[in-house]
C-alpha positions, 0 to 999 in steps of 0.5 A: 194623595193616597191611591185607591187601596193605599192606606197611606200608612208610611209612618206617623201622621203629620203632628202625631206623637209616637204614642198616638201612632202606637194607639192608632196602629193597635186600633187598626190591628184589632179591627183587622183581627175582628175580621179574621176571628169570626171565620176562625170560630165558624171553622173551629165549630165546624171541625168540632161537629165533624167527628160526630157526623154519620159519615165519620165512620167511613173516613180513611186513615189519611182523612183522619190525619188531615182532620186532625191537622186542620183541627190543631191548626185552627186551635192554634190560629184561634190562640194566636189571633186572640193573643193580641187582645190578652197581651194588650189587656195584661200589658195595659198601662204597664208595658210600652205600647209600641212593644205591644203593637209589635208583638201583636203584629207578629202574633196576628201574622202567625195566627193568619198563617195557621188559619191558611194551613187549617183552611187548606187542610179542610179543603183537602179533607172535604175534597178527599171525602167527595172525590178521588185523591188526585182531584183533592190534591189539585184543589188543595194545591189551587187554594194553597196557591191563592193563599200564597198569592193574596196573603204573602206575595201581593203584600210583599210586592206592595211593601217592596214598591213603597 
């Protein structure tokens, strides 16, 4: 019996064909992307509005550079997190679904990486605007560490244990 928090996904389900497994894995991946995409879209909308805010005239060159890095990382994250859907649509009934799932998984991981970069950059931008650079760097480092812990270390440790 799977433990709490354990998806039990250690391979095909009993009696599951390779096609059924690829179908299930693709559905799981697309459902996970449905969680990430709204956050990316909200962040992107926020970043689109920032340069038009009244306080924008008072930012430093450093803040402008951090904003641009966050803006680009969010755009790249959007591209990569939406790409699995496009890949599936264009490869539908033409390409091996196993290959689609593998490529979509890589795209999703890359998209999540750029999402983390974007969020960390936004944390740096906002805290540097509100506080001093030392506080901004400390807050950004703390958030970056949380991303590393929960998005990288924890999953990799769990993977190594199984």
